[in-house]
ZALUM-692673 format. One record per residue (C-alpha): x negated, y, z. Coordinates in pm, whole numbers, plus 50000, padded with zeros to 5 digits. Example, Ala and Ser with C-alpha at 12.3 -4.5 7.8 and 13.67 -1.06 7.14 Angstrom:
2
487704955050780/486334989450714/
% end
This chain:
125
162103361433747/159343336633595/159613302033692/156333277833712/156793241533788/153573217433763/153183181433704/150513160133723/149543151734053/148483118234140/145903096734415/142633084334187/138813072834288/136253092134268/134593093333913/138173092233733/140243121133534/143533138233613/145793162433361/147593183733528/150223207933362/152213237833444/155783248233295/156103284633309/159673296433202/162683323033272/161173352533077/158883356132808/156463339632953/153413340532625/151793366732752/151003367033066/147363353633178/147863319133363/145153302433711/144703273433886/144423276634256/143913249134506/144573243334869/143253215135097/144283210535442/142723233235707/141723254935443/142613286335265/143443286534917/140913290334652/140413296134280/139943272834025/140143280133680/142303308833486/142663319433095/143843347632945/146943353432781/145673348932450/143593317432532/140053328432428/138563333632731/138743314533039/137193315633432/135903286833677/134703280133989/131083272234002/132813236734187/134573221733878/132563241033607/131653213533303/133753188533500/137503207933458/139153224933139/141973247233125/143253256432821/147023266532732/149943253232459/151693283532358/154363270332158/155113251532486/154543278132740/152443251432890/149103258933108/146523225433147/143973215033391/141673188333235/140563174533566/137463150133457/134433130333703/136723138134014/135463140334371/136833136334664/136043172934772/139223177234485/141703164434710/143893191034744/147083204034644/146773221734317/148983259434290/149703280333917/149833307933881/150543336833684/150063370833690/152063400833508/152223403033072/149893413932922/147083417733286/143803408133240/142343373533386/141393369733724/140023352233982/141693364834304/144673350934500/146323383134506/146293395034195/148603364334129/152633375734175/153913339834004/153423310234185/154793268734163/155553248034414/152333235234374/150743196834288/148903169034482/145933153934386/143933132834586/140823116434503/139423087234714/135773079334696/
% end
């Protein structure tokens, strides 16, 4: 079983930055496409960003394009999300998800069988 643990959330003012990290363990996690999703109060969980297992291809939601950057450190079994120019609309619980090993990179929630517990990001205006 693959375990995912997110960290790095917090409270910042609009325009600020945060870096989220997702540590994977439990199985050989080097070859899993990974994604970040978020869920604001009263809303459904939505796609934010994803990266393929090789770290060579990444996807972003239109709302975060140019502000967020996803990356992975294979040696540390970690995927990070650098979030700059944060806006109040970015306030949400951020989740890390993993697809199955060697799967293709995807944006759909249902394509991710493994999830972390989430880390809260709050952006004040």
